[in-house]
Every structure is written in structure tokens, then in C-alpha cells.
RODO-2510 file (C-alpha; in nm, 4 decimals, decimal comma):
residues 288
     n   res          X          Y          Z
     1     m     0,0007     0,0031    -0,0109
     2     s     0,1147     0,3484    -0,1009
     3     r     0,2009     0,5906     0,1771
     4     i    -0,0784     0,8657     0,2022
     5     g     0,0172     1,2176     0,2983
     6     v    -0,1237     1,5643     0,2981
     7     l    -0,0161     1,8921     0,1843
     8     f    -0,0314     2,2034     0,4085
     9     d    -0,1474     2,4334     0,1394
    10     r     0,0662     2,7598     0,1104
    11     d    -0,2678     2,9907     0,1629
    12     l    -0,3355     2,8369     0,4972
    13     s    -0,2472     3,0546     0,7931
    14     p     0,1093     2,9782     0,9254
    15     e    -0,0425     2,9828     1,2849
    16     d    -0,2577     2,6938     1,1954
    17     l     0,0199     2,4745     1,1024
    18     q     0,1064     2,2811     1,4100
    19     a    -0,2645     2,2044     1,4740
    20     f    -0,3081     2,0948     1,1160
    21     a     0,0085     1,8673     1,1587
    22     v    -0,1319     1,7078     1,4840
    23     a    -0,4680     1,6697     1,3201
    24     a    -0,3282     1,4944     1,0139
    25     e    -0,1121     1,2682     1,2230
    26     e    -0,4094     1,1800     1,4241
    27     a    -0,6393     1,1221     1,1343
    28     g    -0,3698     0,8476     1,0194
    29     a    -0,1655     1,0117     0,7482
    30     d     0,1756     0,8943     0,6782
    31     d     0,3302     1,2138     0,5573
    32     l     0,2817     1,5882     0,5835
    33     w     0,4261     1,8104     0,3155
    34     v     0,5011     2,1656     0,3129
    35     v     0,5917     2,4044     0,0293
    36     e     0,8342     2,6980    -0,0232
    37     d     0,6766     2,9453    -0,2855
    38     l     0,8152     3,3097    -0,3173
    39     g     0,6330     3,5328    -0,0780
    40     w     0,4587     3,2745     0,1231
    41     a     0,6901     3,0780     0,3678
    42     g     1,0297     2,9327     0,4190
    43     s     1,0107     2,5503     0,3979
    44     i     1,2939     2,4783     0,6511
    45     s     1,1202     2,6638     0,9314
    46     t     0,7799     2,5251     0,8368
    47     a     0,9228     2,1665     0,8357
    48     a     1,0699     2,2387     1,1830
    49     l     0,7429     2,3604     1,3412
    50     a     0,5685     2,0587     1,1802
    51     l     0,8196     1,8057     1,3264
    52     a     0,8132     1,9615     1,6586
    53     a     0,4431     1,9442     1,6820
    54     t     0,4183     1,5531     1,5885
    55     s     0,5674     1,2427     1,7130
    56     r     0,5294     0,9883     1,3984
    57     i     0,4512     1,1521     1,0842
    58     r     0,7010     1,1921     0,8117
    59     v     0,7524     1,5623     0,7005
    60     g     0,8362     1,6405     0,3472
    61     i     0,9710     1,9439     0,1849
    62     g     0,8116     1,9883    -0,1490
    63     i     1,0007     2,1831    -0,2754
    64     t     1,2827     2,4308    -0,2193
    65     p     1,4279     2,6002    -0,5384
    66     a     1,8019     2,4938    -0,5709
    67     p     1,8803     2,8547    -0,6905
    68     l     1,7671     3,0119    -0,3609
    69     r     1,9680     2,7972    -0,1414
    70     s     2,3516     2,7600    -0,0768
    71     p     2,4071     2,3754    -0,0828
    72     a     2,6226     2,3984     0,2312
    73     l     2,3607     2,6092     0,4218
    74     l     2,0938     2,3642     0,3022
    75     a     2,2726     2,0551     0,4121
    76     m     2,3359     2,2225     0,7613
    77     e     1,9592     2,3089     0,7980
    78     l     1,8703     1,9529     0,6880
    79     a     2,1127     1,7969     0,9137
    80     m     2,0009     1,9669     1,2042
    81     l     1,6242     1,8413     1,1545
    82     a     1,7456     1,5026     1,0544
    83     r     1,9491     1,4551     1,3722
    84     v     1,6796     1,5745     1,6213
    85     y     1,3985     1,3878     1,4248
    86     p     1,5678     1,0908     1,2606
    87     g     1,3765     0,9190     0,9858
    88     r     1,1147     1,1641     0,9668
    89     l     1,2317     1,4156     0,7070
    90     v     1,2420     1,4040     0,3216
    91     a     1,3771     1,7041     0,1280
    92     g     1,2751     1,8156    -0,2109
    93     l     1,4783     2,0271    -0,4362
    94     g     1,3711     2,1766    -0,7770
    95     h     1,4586     2,4326    -1,0341
    96     g     1,2486     2,7033    -0,8973
    97     v     0,9727     2,8781    -1,0880
    98     a     1,1616     3,0710    -1,3682
    99     e     0,9855     3,4028    -1,3130
   100     w     1,0258     3,4046    -0,9431
   101     m     1,3997     3,3245    -0,9756
   102     r     1,4325     3,6141    -1,2272
   103     q     1,2684     3,8342    -0,9644
   104     l     1,5528     3,7496    -0,7195
   105     g     1,8193     3,7643    -0,9710
   106     l     1,8953     3,4011    -0,9364
   107     e     1,8306     3,2513    -1,2705
   108     a     2,1053     2,9796    -1,3318
   109     k     2,2725     2,9700    -1,6518
   110     s     2,2375     2,5963    -1,6486
   111     k     1,9318     2,4816    -1,4510
   112     l     2,0158     2,1064    -1,4890
   113     a     2,3719     2,1467    -1,3723
   114     l     2,2627     2,3701    -1,0676
   115     l     2,0158     2,1238    -0,9407
   116     e     2,2411     1,8069    -1,0074
   117     e     2,5565     1,9677    -0,8428
   118     t     2,3337     2,0950    -0,5537
   119     i     2,2100     1,7398    -0,4950
   120     i     2,5566     1,5904    -0,5080
   121     v     2,6950     1,8391    -0,2584
   122     v     2,4036     1,8315     0,0020
   123     q     2,4157     1,4365    -0,0340
   124     g     2,7672     1,4236     0,0241
   125     l     2,7679     1,6622     0,3239
   126     l     2,4712     1,4823     0,4871
   127     r     2,6750     1,1601     0,4760
   128     g     2,9534     1,3172     0,6530
   129     e     3,1979     1,3437     0,3787
   130     t     3,4408     1,6344     0,3138
   131     v     3,3137     1,7840    -0,0197
   132     t     3,4951     1,9570    -0,2879
   133     l     3,3301     2,0303    -0,6269
   134     q     3,4196     2,2752    -0,8912
   135     g     3,1122     2,2482    -1,0925
   136     r     2,9488     2,4580    -1,3555
   137     e     2,7237     2,6401    -1,1013
   138     v     2,8243     2,5097    -0,7640
   139     c     3,1831     2,5558    -0,6223
   140     i     3,2662     2,4239    -0,2799
   141     d     3,6065     2,3463    -0,1482
   142     g     3,6726     2,1026     0,1404
   143     v     3,3694     2,1596     0,3485
   144     r     3,2482     1,9158     0,6017
   145     l     2,9563     1,9046     0,8526
   146     v     3,0371     1,8818     1,2157
   147     h     2,7223     1,7208     1,3034
   148     p     2,6068     1,5226     1,0087
   149     p     2,2871     1,2983     1,0870
   150     a     2,2941     0,9468     1,1820
   151     v     2,0000     0,8807     0,9446
   152     v     2,0577     1,0618     0,6082
   153     p     1,7184     1,2058     0,4780
   154     p     1,6281     1,1273     0,1369
   155     i     1,6808     1,4030    -0,1329
   156     v     1,4031     1,4012    -0,3841
   157     t     1,3364     1,6367    -0,6845
   158     g     1,0044     1,8028    -0,7840
   159     v     1,0558     1,8044    -1,1678
   160     v     0,8666     1,7994    -1,4999
   161     k     1,0546     1,7606    -1,8093
   162     p     1,2130     1,4505    -1,9548
   163     r     1,5794     1,5704    -1,9121
   164     s     1,4982     1,6685    -1,5388
   165     l     1,3455     1,3438    -1,4820
   166     e     1,6431     1,1529    -1,6125
   167     l     1,8612     1,3728    -1,3838
   168     s     1,6216     1,2853    -1,0737
   169     g     1,6793     0,9130    -1,1632
   170     r     2,0502     0,9580    -1,1886
   171     v     2,1119     1,1364    -0,8601
   172     a     1,8151     1,1666    -0,6401
   173     d     1,6437     0,9183    -0,4024
   174     g     1,3017     1,0014    -0,5338
   175     t     1,0880     1,2288    -0,7583
   176     i     0,7899     1,4419    -0,6962
   177     l     0,5185     1,4611    -0,9809
   178     a     0,2847     1,7718    -0,9573
   179     e    -0,0926     1,7719    -0,9159
   180     g    -0,2897     1,6692    -1,2245
   181     n    -0,0806     1,3627    -1,3391
   182     s    -0,2778     1,0657    -1,4529
   183     p    -0,1439     0,7006    -1,3901
   184     a    -0,0487     0,6948    -1,7911
   185     q     0,1503     1,0083    -1,7201
   186     l     0,3284     0,8477    -1,4048
   187     t     0,4345     0,5398    -1,6323
   188     d     0,5787     0,7962    -1,8838
   189     a     0,7598     0,9889    -1,6066
   190     l     0,8898     0,6536    -1,4715
   191     g     1,0477     0,5684    -1,8029
   192     h     1,2511     0,8778    -1,8117
   193     i     1,3494     0,8286    -1,4376
   194     r     1,4543     0,4813    -1,4951
   195     k     1,6517     0,5949    -1,8132
   196     g     1,8575     0,8085    -1,5675
   197     g     1,9494     0,4846    -1,3641
   198     a     1,6816     0,4666    -1,0933
   199     t     1,6304     0,1415    -0,9140
   200     d     1,3158     0,0176    -0,7670
   201     e     1,4212     0,2022    -0,4492
   202     h     1,3646     0,5351    -0,5998
   203     e     1,0525     0,6880    -0,4444
   204     l     0,7822     0,8144    -0,6932
   205     i     0,5768     1,0967    -0,5016
   206     v     0,2413     1,1962    -0,6531
   207     f     0,0516     1,5122    -0,5459
   208     t    -0,3029     1,5192    -0,6281
   209     y    -0,5942     1,7460    -0,5699
   210     l    -0,8631     1,6196    -0,3131
   211     h    -1,2258     1,7396    -0,2702
   212     v    -1,4858     1,5181    -0,1729
   213     n    -1,8307     1,6344    -0,2968
   214     d    -2,1196     1,4400    -0,4345
   215     d    -2,2544     1,7604    -0,6218
   216     p    -2,0488     1,8184    -0,9484
   217     a    -2,1567     2,1679    -0,9931
   218     d    -2,0562     2,2593    -0,6416
   219     a    -1,7289     2,0725    -0,6718
   220     a    -1,6535     2,2755    -0,9846
   221     r    -1,7358     2,5950    -0,8188
   222     v    -1,4923     2,5284    -0,5450
   223     t    -1,2135     2,3646    -0,7484
   224     g    -1,2318     2,4987    -1,0919
   225     p    -0,9965     2,7950    -1,0655
   226     m    -0,7144     2,5818    -0,9148
   227     v    -0,7727     2,3027    -1,1816
   228     e    -0,7850     2,5394    -1,4601
   229     g    -0,4525     2,7121    -1,3511
   230     q    -0,2949     2,3680    -1,3125
   231     a    -0,4093     2,2594    -1,6611
   232     s    -0,2557     2,5802    -1,8142
   233     w     0,0704     2,5201    -1,6443
   234     l     0,0815     2,1520    -1,7457
   235     g    -0,0374     2,2614    -2,0893
   236     v    -0,3535     2,0091    -2,1018
   237     p    -0,7141     2,0733    -2,1003
   238     p    -0,8844     2,1115    -1,7444
   239     e    -1,0787     1,7910    -1,8156
   240     e    -0,7503     1,5873    -1,8542
   241     i    -0,6487     1,6776    -1,4887
   242     f    -0,6392     1,3758    -1,2946
   243     s    -0,7763     1,4385    -0,9278
   244     l    -0,9610     1,3013    -0,6394
   245     i    -1,2393     1,5637    -0,6855
   246     g    -1,5728     1,4042    -0,6620
   247     p    -1,7673     1,1460    -0,4605
   248     v    -1,5894     0,9902    -0,1693
   249     g    -1,6587     0,6481    -0,3163
   250     q    -1,4187     0,7095    -0,6146
   251     v    -1,1186     0,7840    -0,3854
   252     a    -1,0112     0,4339    -0,3158
   253     g    -1,0198     0,3348    -0,6789
   254     k    -0,8150     0,6378    -0,8022
   255     v    -0,5720     0,6140    -0,5347
   256     q    -0,5318     0,2338    -0,6226
   257     a    -0,4796     0,3523    -1,0003
   258     l    -0,2011     0,5811    -0,8852
   259     a    -0,0357     0,3080    -0,6821
   260     e    -0,0415     0,0574    -0,9598
   261     a     0,1146     0,3063    -1,1931
   262     g     0,4252     0,3273    -0,9559
   263     a     0,3249     0,5879    -0,6787
   264     a     0,5180     0,4894    -0,3611
   265     t     0,3716     0,7987    -0,1878
   266     i     0,0371     0,9742    -0,2790
   267     v     0,0019     1,3405    -0,1216
   268     l    -0,3454     1,4732    -0,1076
   269     r    -0,3790     1,8425    -0,1453
   270     p    -0,7419     1,9273    -0,0078
   271     l    -0,9211     2,2119    -0,2087
   272     g    -1,1871     2,4423    -0,0422
   273     p    -1,2623     2,5106     0,3199
   274     d    -1,2073     2,2655     0,6113
   275     p    -0,9181     2,0648     0,4608
   276     i    -0,8968     1,8268     0,7582
   277     p    -1,2385     1,6938     0,7322
   278     q    -1,1661     1,6503     0,3667
   279     l    -0,8607     1,4439     0,4664
   280     r    -1,0499     1,2410     0,7246
   281     a    -1,3169     1,1557     0,4726
   282     a    -1,0432     1,0411     0,2167
   283     l    -0,8516     0,8453     0,4763
   284     t    -1,1829     0,6719     0,6190
   285     a    -1,2384     0,5594     0,2414
   286     l    -0,8735     0,4095     0,2292
   287     g    -0,9378     0,2031     0,5356
   288     r    -0,7119     0,4138     0,7657
***
């Protein structure tokens, strides 16, 4: 059975995070995922608060942009969390939204090189190695963490295009696929990931929209703008967005379809008000 997680949406009030994390853990979720989007909240502090409020649940960062983070500083931050909460952290990295990176003056000359080199450096530091790399985008000379974690957290990527998926298969411990991807698209993405050299240990993490509602018109009213925006970003018609939007009776079958396509972790992103009741309804339908 796939792991089932829930996303703490970026638009929720930061002061509600810890209560949300506790409620998700009590409801039976395996994971809580947090985001780092420009202007919203920093992922490291958000993850730290979620870990401190809970005792069992795994906390995932999905994702921090590589251009925004010094690899050494990122490794230091992750090591701190991983030492205090061993086995409960997974860290996601990505290219970053191009427009946001341009706003910050951080657009990389080679996005692929920056992401790959950042992952290599962070992984080495977390393993306790002395790291030197003179790369195309990342340069580090003889740096070592004083307090590396006993349990090294997985480093996963949040990427979309074929070359980035291959990169993920080559150097990362897992890959995050964005909301809207269907089982067929998971299969296609896995092909690129495996082309990069990924084994069966590579964790495929899939985000999916959730809105339990027996009224199609009301469901469309609540979720339509988000679905349409995601469809535009993915370059597909809104009706092709795969989601858990609809009657609760459809949840188990759709989750099973994602699992059979290779999703090791399925992260639910509740849409609309009252996300925790939405999560509880989905987890109950899944027998949690």
C-alpha cells in the first residue's frame, strides 16, 4: 500500500500549521508536506514547526528551489532537523519557478547543472563527507559538517521535463510529480526516471487534488480555478487533470490506480474550506 500524505497548503495561515499537523497525524496520514513558494513561507522553518508538533508523521519539503539555497547552508539546516528527528524528514529540491528566480536575480545559466550539483553536494555533506566540487554552477572546497545526521534524509526532486526526470533518476532518492498527473503520465515519467538509472528504491511521490463532494456543480465551483490554473501550467485541457475531486466512493479506486502506476507516496492536496474533514473522509475511504 502506498504511503498517504497531505499537503499543508501555502494559503493556509501559518499559525494553523501545528494544529493541522497534529490533526493529520491523528487522522492516520503517513506524511505532511510543506511548500516553499516566493512570498509565502520558508520550507525549513515550516518543516521544523511540523516536526516539533508531531511524533510519528514524516515531514516532506516539496520543494525548495536550488537557486535560492546555498548547498552548504541547506545541508546544515537539513542535518539539524534530521539529527533531532531521525527518519522523519524528506527534502525536495527543484529548479524553481523561472519567473520567481528572475525576480530574485537568481536564474541559473544551466538549471540542470545547478540542480544536479546541488544534490550531489548536499548528499555528500549529509553523509559526513568532506566535499569539494568545482562545478558549472556550484563550487565548494573542502567543506564538512561537524554534526552530520545518523539517518540521512532522502533527497528528492520536484521536476517535470524529460531531461530533469532523467537527472532525478540519476542522482536523487525520489521524484515528486505535480498535481494533475494521471496513471498513464506516471508511467511515462517513470520511463524517463529509469532511463537516468533509478532502481526500484527510487520513491515516486505524486501530489493530487482532493475535494470530496457529491455535487458536481458545487465541486466545480470550489475547485475550478485551481484546476484550470494547473491545466494551463501543464499544457493540458482541464478535463484531463487527474484528481480526487468528486464522490468519496471514487477515492479508493483512483488512489489504487496511482499506486499501480508506481506511486509509492500519494500526497493529497485538499481544496476548499475545512481541509482536515476532507482528509479524514479520504483516509476513512482508504481504510485508515
